[in-house]
C-alpha positions in Angstrom: 2.6 4.9 -21.3 3.7 4.0 -17.8 1.4 4.8 -14.9 2.7 4.8 -11.4 0.0 4.6 -8.8 0.1 4.1 -5.1 -3.0 3.5 -3.0 -3.3 3.0 0.8 -6.4 1.3 2.2 -6.5 2.6 5.8 -8.4 1.3 8.8 -8.8 4.9 10.1 -11.8 7.1 9.7 -11.7 9.9 7.2 -11.4 12.6 9.9 -8.4 10.9 11.5 -6.6 10.7 8.1 -7.3 14.4 7.4 -5.7 15.3 10.7 -2.7 13.1 9.9 -2.1 14.5 6.4 -2.1 18.1 7.8 1.2 17.1 9.4 2.6 14.5 7.0 2.5 14.7 3.2 1.7 11.5 1.4 2.3 11.3 -2.4 -0.5 8.8 -2.9 -4.2 8.4 -2.3 -5.5 7.1 1.1 -8.9 5.4 1.2 -10.4 5.6 4.8 -12.4 3.0 6.6 -11.3 0.2 4.3 -11.1 -2.6 6.8 -14.1 -4.5 5.5 -13.0 -4.0 1.8 -9.5 -5.5 2.4 -10.7 -8.3 4.7 -13.6 -9.4 2.5 -12.3 -8.9 -1.0 -8.5 -9.5 -0.5 -8.6 -11.9 2.4 -6.2 -9.7 4.5 -6.2 -10.8 8.1 -3.2 -9.0 9.5 -2.3 -5.4 9.5 -0.1 -3.9 8.1 -0.2 -5.8 4.9 1.9 -4.6 1.9 1.3 -5.6 -1.7 3.0 -4.7 -4.9 0.9 -5.3 -8.0 2.4 -5.1 -11.5 0.9 -3.3 -14.5 -1.0 -6.5 -15.5 -2.7 -6.7 -12.1 -0.6 -9.6 -10.8 0.6 -9.6 -7.2 4.4 -9.6 -7.4 5.2 -9.0 -3.7 3.2 -9.6 -0.5 4.1 -9.4 3.1 2.2 -8.9 6.4 3.5 -7.3 9.6 6.5 -5.1 9.8 10.2 -5.7 10.3 13.3 -3.6 9.5 13.6 -4.8 6.0 10.0 -4.3 4.9 10.5 -0.8 3.4 13.6 -1.9 1.4 11.8 -5.0 0.2 8.9 -2.9 -1.0 11.2 -0.4 -2.7 13.2 -3.2 -4.4 10.0 -4.8 -5.8 8.6 -1.5 -7.1 11.9 -0.7 -8.8 12.0 -4.2 -10.4 8.5 -3.5 -11.8 9.5 -0.1 -13.1 12.8 -1.4 -14.6 14.9 0.6 -12.3 18.2 -0.8 -11.0 
């Protein structure tokens, strides 16, 4: 069985995220106040950081910062992991 899960670890407090999702729908879970978690456990030093992890838990894509090709690169790597052309 294939599970597709997306998770966002946000720096924002829960109340700020709740306001945001009233206006914008996200089809994934958002964990608030996660700065310490990502910095300590995953050694993330720059925000935003984007990571695609495969079904075996291996990091298959990682990038920090944002540029115009970030979204397409993330989509490409997710599709590769799902076997979608």
